[in-house]
ZALO-750424 format. One record per residue (C-alpha): residue number from 0; residue in one letter; x, y negated, z negated. Coordinates in nm, 3 decimals. Each point is the difference from the previous one (the first is absolute). Example, Ala and Ser with C-alpha at 12.3 -4.5 7.8 and 13.67 -1.06 7.14 Angstrom:
BEGIN
NUTI;num;residuo;u;v;w
NUTI;0;A;1.230;0.450;-0.780;
NUTI;1;S;0.137;-0.344;0.066;
# end
This chain:
BEGIN
NUTI;num;residuo;u;v;w
NUTI;0;M;11.204;-4.382;-2.698;
NUTI;1;T;-0.248;-0.228;-0.177;
NUTI;2;L;-0.188;0.165;-0.285;
NUTI;3;V;-0.371;-0.083;-0.022;
NUTI;4;V;-0.259;0.117;-0.254;
NUTI;5;Q;-0.362;0.012;0.118;
NUTI;6;K;-0.306;0.057;-0.215;
NUTI;7;Y;-0.342;0.111;0.130;
NUTI;8;G;-0.307;-0.020;-0.221;
NUTI;9;G;-0.287;0.244;-0.031;
NUTI;10;T;-0.207;-0.161;0.276;
NUTI;11;S;0.294;0.015;0.240;
NUTI;12;V;0.029;0.379;-0.047;
NUTI;13;G;-0.369;0.064;-0.060;
NUTI;14;S;-0.048;0.255;0.281;
NUTI;15;V;0.201;0.228;0.226;
NUTI;16;E;-0.035;-0.252;0.283;
NUTI;17;R;0.132;-0.281;-0.219;
NUTI;18;I;0.290;0.213;-0.120;
NUTI;19;Q;0.090;0.068;0.363;
NUTI;20;S;-0.019;-0.374;0.070;
NUTI;21;V;0.235;-0.068;-0.294;
NUTI;22;A;0.238;0.263;0.136;
NUTI;23;Q;0.011;-0.184;0.334;
NUTI;24;R;0.078;-0.327;-0.178;
NUTI;25;V;0.273;0.167;-0.207;
NUTI;26;I;0.165;0.143;0.314;
NUTI;27;K;-0.005;-0.346;0.165;
NUTI;28;T;0.186;-0.138;-0.300;
NUTI;29;V;0.260;0.280;0.020;
NUTI;30;Q;0.044;-0.058;0.373;
NUTI;31;L;0.097;-0.361;-0.078;
NUTI;32;G;0.310;0.139;-0.173;
NUTI;33;N;-0.124;0.011;-0.359;
NUTI;34;S;0.039;0.259;-0.271;
NUTI;35;L;-0.337;0.039;-0.164;
NUTI;36;V;-0.153;0.092;-0.335;
NUTI;37;V;-0.381;0.014;0.004;
NUTI;38;V;-0.209;-0.016;-0.319;
NUTI;39;V;-0.363;0.105;0.026;
NUTI;40;S;-0.305;-0.003;-0.223;
NUTI;41;A;-0.262;0.272;-0.027;
NUTI;42;M;-0.240;0.025;0.294;
NUTI;43;G;-0.301;-0.232;-0.016;
NUTI;44;K;-0.209;0.060;-0.311;
NUTI;45;T;0.188;0.316;-0.105;
NUTI;46;T;0.102;-0.141;-0.338;
NUTI;47;D;-0.358;-0.104;-0.078;
NUTI;48;G;-0.117;0.350;0.089;
NUTI;49;L;0.255;0.158;-0.232;
NUTI;50;V;-0.103;-0.229;-0.286;
NUTI;51;K;-0.364;0.099;0.060;
NUTI;52;L;0.087;0.370;-0.013;
NUTI;53;A;0.175;-0.044;-0.334;
NUTI;54;S;-0.291;-0.201;-0.141;
NUTI;55;E;-0.239;0.282;0.089;
NUTI;56;I;0.201;0.231;-0.226;
NUTI;57;S;0.094;-0.235;-0.284;
NUTI;58;K;-0.108;-0.344;-0.119;
NUTI;59;N;0.349;-0.059;-0.137;
NUTI;60;P;0.260;0.205;0.189;
NUTI;61;S;0.359;-0.019;-0.125;
NUTI;62;R;0.214;-0.258;0.175;
NUTI;63;R;0.270;0.258;0.066;
NUTI;64;E;-0.238;0.225;0.190;
NUTI;65;M;-0.144;-0.298;0.186;
NUTI;66;D;0.349;-0.092;0.120;
NUTI;67;M;0.056;0.360;0.106;
NUTI;68;L;-0.330;-0.011;0.190;
NUTI;69;L;0.027;-0.345;0.160;
NUTI;70;S;0.356;0.052;0.119;
NUTI;71;T;-0.125;0.271;0.239;
NUTI;72;G;-0.175;-0.256;0.220;
NUTI;73;E;0.325;-0.150;0.128;
NUTI;74;Q;0.150;0.345;0.055;
NUTI;75;V;-0.269;0.071;0.259;
NUTI;76;S;0.065;-0.322;0.194;
NUTI;77;I;0.382;0.027;-0.001;
NUTI;78;A;-0.014;0.357;0.131;
NUTI;79;L;-0.249;-0.088;0.275;
NUTI;80;L;0.200;-0.305;0.110;
NUTI;81;S;0.322;0.203;0.009;
NUTI;82;I;-0.174;0.266;0.210;
NUTI;83;A;-0.131;-0.271;0.235;
NUTI;84;L;0.351;-0.142;0.043;
NUTI;85;Q;0.150;0.342;0.061;
NUTI;86;E;-0.269;0.073;0.257;
NUTI;87;L;0.114;-0.312;0.190;
NUTI;88;G;0.361;0.116;-0.010;
NUTI;89;Q;0.117;-0.223;-0.285;
NUTI;90;P;0.190;0.183;-0.280;
NUTI;91;A;-0.170;-0.079;-0.331;
NUTI;92;I;-0.022;0.133;-0.355;
NUTI;93;S;-0.259;-0.063;-0.270;
NUTI;94;L;0.107;-0.049;-0.361;
NUTI;95;T;-0.197;-0.045;-0.320;
NUTI;96;G;0.094;-0.260;-0.258;
NUTI;97;A;0.176;0.271;-0.200;
NUTI;98;Q;0.200;0.121;0.301;
NUTI;99;V;0.105;-0.354;0.084;
NUTI;100;G;0.113;-0.060;-0.357;
NUTI;101;I;-0.236;-0.280;-0.105;
NUTI;102;V;0.051;0.001;-0.377;
NUTI;103;T;-0.258;-0.182;-0.211;
NUTI;104;E;-0.075;-0.069;-0.362;
NUTI;105;A;-0.197;0.275;-0.176;
NUTI;106;Q;-0.340;-0.168;0.033;
NUTI;107;Y;-0.267;0.199;0.177;
NUTI;108;S;-0.226;-0.191;0.244;
NUTI;109;R;0.191;-0.331;-0.026;
NUTI;110;A;0.371;0.082;0.006;
NUTI;111;R;0.259;-0.255;0.106;
NUTI;112;I;0.302;0.089;0.208;
NUTI;113;L;0.333;0.027;-0.182;
NUTI;114;S;0.227;0.106;0.285;
NUTI;115;I;0.008;0.181;0.333;
NUTI;116;H;0.261;0.262;0.091;
NUTI;117;T;0.051;-0.070;0.368;
NUTI;118;D;0.256;0.273;0.089;
NUTI;119;R;-0.252;0.238;0.154;
NUTI;120;I;-0.170;-0.270;0.207;
NUTI;121;L;0.333;-0.125;0.132;
NUTI;122;K;0.104;0.354;0.095;
NUTI;123;H;-0.317;0.051;0.207;
NUTI;124;L;0.035;-0.343;0.161;
NUTI;125;E;0.354;0.085;0.106;
NUTI;126;E;-0.142;0.313;0.165;
NUTI;127;G;-0.221;-0.225;0.216;
NUTI;128;K;-0.325;0.086;-0.179;
NUTI;129;V;-0.286;-0.228;-0.091;
NUTI;130;V;-0.054;0.045;-0.374;
NUTI;131;V;-0.369;-0.004;-0.095;
NUTI;132;V;-0.046;-0.066;-0.372;
NUTI;133;A;-0.306;0.040;-0.222;
NUTI;134;G;-0.085;-0.336;-0.153;
NUTI;135;F;-0.162;-0.058;-0.339;
NUTI;136;Q;0.198;0.269;-0.185;
NUTI;137;G;0.323;0.095;-0.172;
NUTI;138;I;0.136;0.213;-0.284;
NUTI;139;S;0.070;-0.092;-0.360;
NUTI;140;S;0.349;0.154;0.005;
NUTI;141;T;0.212;0.223;0.220;
NUTI;142;E;0.005;0.263;-0.277;
NUTI;143;E;-0.366;0.039;-0.092;
NUTI;144;L;-0.139;-0.085;0.347;
NUTI;145;E;-0.328;-0.130;-0.145;
NUTI;146;I;-0.204;-0.153;0.282;
NUTI;147;T;-0.107;-0.360;-0.062;
NUTI;148;T;-0.203;-0.246;0.207;
NUTI;149;L;0.059;-0.372;0.024;
NUTI;150;G;-0.356;-0.125;-0.027;
NUTI;151;R;-0.179;-0.253;0.219;
NUTI;152;G;0.211;-0.118;0.292;
NUTI;153;G;0.246;0.282;-0.060;
NUTI;154;S;0.081;0.067;0.365;
NUTI;155;D;0.092;-0.366;0.060;
NUTI;156;T;0.223;0.019;-0.306;
NUTI;157;S;0.160;0.326;0.119;
NUTI;158;A;0.077;-0.148;0.341;
NUTI;159;V;0.159;-0.322;-0.124;
NUTI;160;A;0.196;0.182;-0.271;
NUTI;161;L;0.136;0.243;0.260;
NUTI;162;A;0.091;-0.289;0.230;
NUTI;163;A;0.189;-0.173;-0.283;
NUTI;164;S;0.179;0.318;-0.107;
NUTI;165;L;0.100;0.085;0.358;
NUTI;166;Q;0.093;-0.363;0.073;
NUTI;167;A;-0.225;0.007;0.305;
NUTI;168;S;-0.012;-0.295;0.238;
NUTI;169;R;-0.374;-0.044;-0.061;
NUTI;170;C;-0.315;0.167;-0.131;
NUTI;171;E;-0.307;0.004;0.224;
NUTI;172;I;-0.342;0.044;-0.161;
NUTI;173;Y;-0.266;0.117;0.248;
NUTI;174;T;-0.364;-0.061;-0.091;
NUTI;175;D;-0.343;-0.033;0.162;
NUTI;176;V;0.033;-0.381;0.023;
NUTI;177;P;0.232;-0.202;0.228;
NUTI;178;G;0.203;-0.139;-0.288;
NUTI;179;I;-0.060;-0.234;-0.293;
NUTI;180;L;-0.302;-0.222;0.057;
NUTI;181;T;-0.103;-0.325;-0.167;
NUTI;182;A;-0.317;0.172;-0.129;
NUTI;183;D;-0.187;0.329;0.017;
NUTI;184;P;-0.127;0.015;0.362;
NUTI;185;R;-0.309;0.189;-0.115;
NUTI;186;L;-0.100;-0.308;-0.203;
NUTI;187;V;0.160;-0.276;0.210;
NUTI;188;P;-0.028;0.085;0.372;
NUTI;189;D;0.243;-0.274;0.109;
NUTI;190;A;0.276;0.100;-0.243;
NUTI;191;R;0.341;-0.070;0.155;
NUTI;192;L;0.303;0.227;0.025;
NUTI;193;M;0.311;-0.132;-0.174;
NUTI;194;D;0.327;0.045;0.189;
NUTI;195;E;0.208;-0.026;-0.318;
NUTI;196;I;-0.047;-0.018;-0.377;
NUTI;197;T;0.248;-0.010;-0.286;
NUTI;198;S;0.023;0.289;-0.243;
NUTI;199;D;-0.103;-0.232;-0.286;
NUTI;200;E;-0.313;-0.106;0.187;
NUTI;201;M;-0.077;0.361;0.090;
NUTI;202;L;0.051;0.107;-0.361;
NUTI;203;E;-0.265;-0.246;-0.113;
NUTI;204;L;-0.240;0.102;0.277;
NUTI;205;A;0.049;0.370;-0.076;
NUTI;206;S;-0.054;-0.054;-0.373;
NUTI;207;L;-0.324;-0.187;0.073;
NUTI;208;G;-0.146;0.287;0.200;
NUTI;209;A;0.145;-0.013;0.351;
NUTI;210;K;0.013;0.371;0.084;
NUTI;211;V;0.251;-0.006;0.286;
NUTI;212;L;0.299;0.041;-0.234;
NUTI;213;H;0.028;0.102;-0.363;
NUTI;214;P;0.178;-0.247;-0.235;
NUTI;215;R;0.249;0.268;-0.110;
NUTI;216;A;0.113;0.052;0.358;
NUTI;217;V;0.033;-0.375;0.058;
NUTI;218;E;0.208;-0.045;-0.314;
NUTI;219;I;0.244;0.275;0.100;
NUTI;220;A;0.037;-0.168;0.340;
NUTI;221;R;0.066;-0.335;-0.168;
NUTI;222;N;0.243;0.141;-0.255;
NUTI;223;Y;0.212;0.174;0.264;
NUTI;224;G;-0.049;-0.244;0.288;
NUTI;225;M;-0.171;0.265;0.214;
NUTI;226;P;-0.171;-0.146;0.312;
NUTI;227;L;-0.362;0.115;0.024;
NUTI;228;V;-0.223;-0.004;0.307;
NUTI;229;V;-0.373;0.071;-0.022;
NUTI;230;L;-0.137;0.132;0.331;
NUTI;231;S;-0.304;0.163;0.152;
NUTI;232;S;0.004;0.370;0.077;
NUTI;233;W;-0.223;-0.064;0.303;
NUTI;234;T;0.184;-0.278;0.188;
NUTI;235;D;0.352;-0.112;0.088;
NUTI;236;D;-0.051;-0.350;-0.143;
NUTI;237;P;0.294;-0.136;-0.206;
NUTI;238;G;-0.192;-0.015;-0.329;
NUTI;239;T;0.109;-0.204;-0.302;
NUTI;240;R;0.352;-0.029;-0.139;
NUTI;241;V;0.041;-0.011;-0.380;
NUTI;242;V;0.327;-0.179;-0.064;
NUTI;243;S;0.204;0.001;-0.321;
NUTI;244;P;0.286;-0.222;-0.118;
NUTI;245;T;0.349;0.145;-0.020;
NUTI;246;P;-0.012;0.200;-0.325;
NUTI;247;Q;0.247;0.025;-0.283;
NUTI;248;P;0.193;0.331;0.015;
NUTI;249;R;-0.179;0.260;-0.208;
NUTI;250;S;0.028;0.369;-0.071;
NUTI;251;L;-0.225;0.256;0.166;
NUTI;252;E;-0.023;0.181;-0.334;
NUTI;253;G;-0.315;-0.090;-0.190;
NUTI;254;L;-0.121;-0.115;0.340;
NUTI;255;E;-0.354;-0.093;-0.097;
NUTI;256;I;-0.021;-0.022;-0.376;
NUTI;257;A;0.304;-0.198;-0.103;
NUTI;258;R;-0.227;-0.252;-0.173;
NUTI;259;P;-0.362;-0.119;0.029;
NUTI;260;V;0.112;-0.363;0.042;
NUTI;261;D;0.238;-0.054;0.288;
NUTI;262;A;0.039;-0.378;-0.004;
NUTI;263;V;-0.039;-0.312;-0.212;
NUTI;264;E;-0.100;-0.300;0.209;
NUTI;265;F;-0.042;-0.369;-0.075;
NUTI;266;D;-0.105;-0.333;0.149;
NUTI;267;T;0.072;-0.331;-0.174;
NUTI;268;D;-0.153;-0.210;0.278;
NUTI;269;Q;-0.347;0.014;-0.151;
NUTI;270;A;-0.268;-0.237;-0.125;
NUTI;271;K;-0.351;0.075;-0.124;
NUTI;272;I;-0.333;-0.164;0.070;
NUTI;273;A;-0.307;0.094;-0.204;
NUTI;274;L;-0.354;-0.098;0.085;
NUTI;275;L;-0.176;0.033;-0.334;
NUTI;276;R;-0.366;0.060;-0.078;
NUTI;277;V;-0.121;0.043;0.357;
NUTI;278;P;-0.354;0.130;0.051;
NUTI;279;D;-0.032;0.379;0.004;
NUTI;280;R;-0.165;0.031;0.340;
NUTI;281;P;0.091;0.142;0.340;
NUTI;282;G;0.205;-0.221;0.230;
NUTI;283;V;0.205;-0.207;-0.245;
NUTI;284;A;0.326;0.187;0.057;
NUTI;285;A;-0.072;0.012;0.374;
NUTI;286;Q;-0.048;-0.379;0.006;
NUTI;287;L;0.323;-0.065;-0.190;
NUTI;288;F;0.226;0.232;0.201;
NUTI;289;K;-0.156;-0.097;0.333;
NUTI;290;E;0.111;-0.357;-0.070;
NUTI;291;I;0.342;0.123;-0.117;
NUTI;292;A;0.036;0.199;0.322;
NUTI;293;G;-0.114;-0.298;0.205;
NUTI;294;Q;0.299;-0.192;-0.136;
NUTI;295;D;0.232;0.288;0.096;
NUTI;296;L;0.114;0.051;-0.360;
NUTI;297;D;0.161;0.320;-0.130;
NUTI;298;V;-0.179;0.165;-0.292;
NUTI;299;D;0.160;0.266;-0.217;
NUTI;300;L;-0.176;0.140;-0.308;
NUTI;301;I;-0.375;-0.056;-0.040;
NUTI;302;I;-0.173;0.078;-0.329;
NUTI;303;Q;-0.365;-0.049;-0.094;
NUTI;304;S;-0.106;0.026;-0.364;
NUTI;305;I;-0.354;0.016;-0.131;
NUTI;306;H;-0.145;-0.219;-0.276;
NUTI;307;E;-0.307;0.064;-0.206;
NUTI;308;G;-0.287;-0.172;0.173;
NUTI;309;N;0.001;-0.096;0.363;
NUTI;310;T;0.353;-0.128;0.068;
NUTI;311;N;0.337;0.144;0.104;
NUTI;312;D;0.358;-0.120;0.025;
NUTI;313;I;0.191;0.043;0.326;
NUTI;314;A;0.379;-0.032;-0.020;
NUTI;315;F;0.252;0.038;0.280;
NUTI;316;T;0.367;-0.060;0.057;
NUTI;317;V;0.178;-0.180;0.283;
NUTI;318;S;0.356;-0.113;0.069;
NUTI;319;Q;0.109;-0.322;-0.169;
NUTI;320;A;0.047;-0.176;0.335;
NUTI;321;I;-0.373;0.008;0.075;
NUTI;322;I;-0.145;-0.038;-0.350;
NUTI;323;N;-0.116;-0.358;0.059;
NUTI;324;R;-0.187;0.092;0.318;
NUTI;325;A;-0.160;0.303;-0.165;
NUTI;326;E;-0.100;-0.214;-0.301;
NUTI;327;A;-0.162;-0.254;0.233;
NUTI;328;V;-0.210;0.274;0.161;
NUTI;329;A;-0.116;0.129;-0.340;
NUTI;330;E;-0.079;-0.355;-0.120;
NUTI;331;A;-0.202;-0.065;0.315;
NUTI;332;I;-0.210;0.313;-0.055;
NUTI;333;A;-0.055;-0.039;-0.376;
NUTI;334;P;-0.271;-0.273;0.022;
NUTI;335;S;-0.219;0.224;0.216;
NUTI;336;L;0.005;0.260;-0.279;
NUTI;337;R;-0.127;-0.242;-0.267;
NUTI;338;T;-0.351;-0.108;-0.085;
NUTI;339;H;0.126;-0.329;-0.152;
NUTI;340;P;0.162;-0.262;0.229;
NUTI;341;A;0.289;-0.054;-0.243;
NUTI;342;P;0.227;0.261;-0.165;
NUTI;343;H;-0.173;0.174;-0.290;
NUTI;344;P;0.153;0.232;-0.263;
NUTI;345;D;-0.237;0.280;0.095;
NUTI;346;E;0.047;-0.026;0.376;
NUTI;347;A;0.259;0.065;0.269;
NUTI;348;E;0.344;-0.142;-0.067;
NUTI;349;V;0.337;0.036;0.173;
NUTI;350;M;0.316;0.075;-0.198;
NUTI;351;V;0.353;0.017;0.143;
NUTI;352;E;0.305;0.161;-0.157;
NUTI;353;R;0.350;-0.023;0.135;
NUTI;354;G;0.305;0.169;-0.146;
NUTI;355;I;-0.121;0.358;0.031;
NUTI;356;A;0.159;0.312;0.150;
NUTI;357;K;-0.119;0.340;0.114;
NUTI;358;V;0.173;0.320;-0.102;
NUTI;359;A;-0.103;0.341;0.131;
NUTI;360;I;0.088;0.366;-0.026;
NUTI;361;A;-0.050;0.218;0.308;
NUTI;362;G;0.021;0.366;0.094;
NUTI;363;A;-0.216;0.279;0.143;
NUTI;364;G;0.116;0.208;-0.296;
NUTI;365;M;-0.253;-0.188;-0.211;
NUTI;366;I;-0.274;0.203;0.167;
NUTI;367;G;-0.090;0.281;-0.238;
NUTI;368;H;0.215;-0.141;-0.283;
NUTI;369;P;-0.232;-0.166;-0.255;
NUTI;370;G;0.138;-0.264;-0.232;
NUTI;371;I;0.239;-0.185;0.233;
NUTI;372;A;-0.196;-0.327;-0.010;
NUTI;373;A;-0.039;0.029;-0.377;
NUTI;374;K;0.376;0.046;-0.032;
NUTI;375;M;0.061;-0.316;0.203;
NUTI;376;F;-0.248;-0.202;-0.208;
NUTI;377;A;0.151;0.128;-0.325;
NUTI;378;T;0.351;-0.090;0.117;
NUTI;379;L;-0.107;-0.358;0.067;
NUTI;380;A;-0.209;-0.026;-0.318;
NUTI;381;N;0.282;0.125;-0.224;
NUTI;382;A;0.218;-0.277;0.141;
NUTI;383;G;-0.265;-0.264;-0.068;
NUTI;384;I;-0.064;-0.057;0.372;
NUTI;385;N;-0.360;-0.097;0.066;
NUTI;386;I;-0.178;0.141;0.306;
NUTI;387;Q;-0.226;-0.252;0.173;
NUTI;388;M;-0.127;0.208;0.294;
NUTI;389;I;0.012;0.367;0.094;
NUTI;390;S;-0.047;0.164;0.338;
NUTI;391;T;0.031;0.375;0.058;
NUTI;392;S;-0.012;0.264;0.269;
NUTI;393;E;0.095;0.367;-0.011;
NUTI;394;V;0.359;-0.089;0.086;
NUTI;395;K;0.057;-0.346;-0.147;
NUTI;396;V;-0.071;-0.196;-0.318;
NUTI;397;S;0.054;-0.378;0.016;
NUTI;398;C;-0.006;-0.246;-0.289;
NUTI;399;V;0.007;-0.380;-0.001;
NUTI;400;I;0.208;-0.141;-0.286;
NUTI;401;D;0.172;-0.328;-0.092;
NUTI;402;A;0.294;-0.068;0.231;
NUTI;403;V;0.231;-0.053;-0.299;
NUTI;404;D;-0.058;0.365;-0.096;
NUTI;405;C;0.068;0.144;0.348;
NUTI;406;D;0.368;0.092;-0.036;
NUTI;407;R;-0.060;0.161;-0.338;
NUTI;408;A;-0.302;0.192;0.130;
NUTI;409;I;0.197;0.133;0.296;
NUTI;410;A;0.285;0.120;-0.220;
NUTI;411;L;-0.238;0.171;-0.243;
NUTI;412;L;-0.202;0.171;0.272;
NUTI;413;C;0.314;0.122;0.176;
NUTI;414;Q;0.117;0.146;-0.330;
NUTI;415;T;-0.337;0.156;-0.085;
NUTI;416;F;-0.044;0.166;0.339;
NUTI;417;Q;0.371;0.077;0.058;
NUTI;418;I;0.035;-0.212;0.312;
NUTI;419;N;0.370;-0.051;0.068;
NUTI;420;S;-0.016;-0.184;0.334;
NUTI;421;S;-0.055;-0.374;0.021;
NUTI;422;P;-0.366;-0.107;-0.028;
NUTI;423;S;-0.147;-0.097;0.334;
NUTI;424;R;-0.185;-0.320;0.079;
NUTI;425;L;-0.363;0.060;0.083;
NUTI;426;P;-0.102;-0.043;0.366;
NUTI;427;T;-0.182;-0.304;0.132;
NUTI;428;P;-0.369;0.015;-0.095;
NUTI;429;Y;-0.290;0.051;0.234;
NUTI;430;T;-0.153;-0.287;0.200;
NUTI;431;P;-0.380;0.033;0.027;
NUTI;432;H;-0.142;-0.082;0.341;
NUTI;433;P;-0.320;-0.201;0.026;
NUTI;434;T;-0.309;0.169;0.138;
NUTI;435;P;-0.091;-0.145;0.342;
# end
């Protein structure tokens, strides 16, 4: 039988009626010949209510007691869902994180998963039961049984970690949206549903605030090659597939915290264009990149720096094959940004630099680990490698350097962050699309 892990968020189990609806969906999945593990969050706003109760008693409650308190929310929803399944004739059993054997580091309120003891789950699956697991929680060790919680996005992380540990065929994440959209539909009514997205793209989206999936869950899926599908709890639409490349073999011990940096990446096909001393007024960047988009040119990093006075510099990188076309666009725009008809030392000027490379470190483990970027910068500085541009997100730090320093930078960063696999070439950059 195919093993599937499903996760239902708080909205999906927010009432008795919704729990019964989830139970019907679970039974349909079982009837298709699947073994099933279901991970659920606390009902609706239960966690917020528990936090409010604690705050009414103490302004600074201990993190241990908060974990003890917050972990009860999921226990309610797993028991109710198991009862709903049993009422429909489907054998089911609810298990807490401790009963499942989700072992975490000893960090209250933000623990990371070390390993999962799957023996008990497998035994219940062999008995034909649906195993309903409390997301968001674990224990610090099998001896002390200290309850820990995983922090924001913990149920997503629980589900994907279980899927990886059980070597499931896929992990399905059920939410209150039809899948992964191109924008927040509350802000952009015509946001489109994506049929498929890569785990690297999803990792960036999640780190920048997309709430459908947490970056930690996406990184586990990427590291272990676990297929993810994001679906709606309310429809039978196919949702969005999150696809990962075939991973390098890796141990399930230290599942989530092996290292904060999971990859060193590079791209030597880079060139830089800088538009210097442009007026500091709305619309300049829009004008430049509208023209770039109109020429169907790929843009990678974009950096704007501020001068004293009323001017800025805008620098961006492109592939070497299109540098001449991108330079021509910038040169065509520059005169419109000057007050003098001819080039002037205090006015807009275009500079081009070839022979550069981009190196990057990436990993969702950087979230909540201060000092990773500083460590990268120090590594390059100690080797005398100058950084020309920097771009960061929660899960990636990219630096533009001289191409002649690229190989040395890669070797040093792999050594510093204990990356043993071959560095990966960065994906093709984004192509902006002109506004109609």
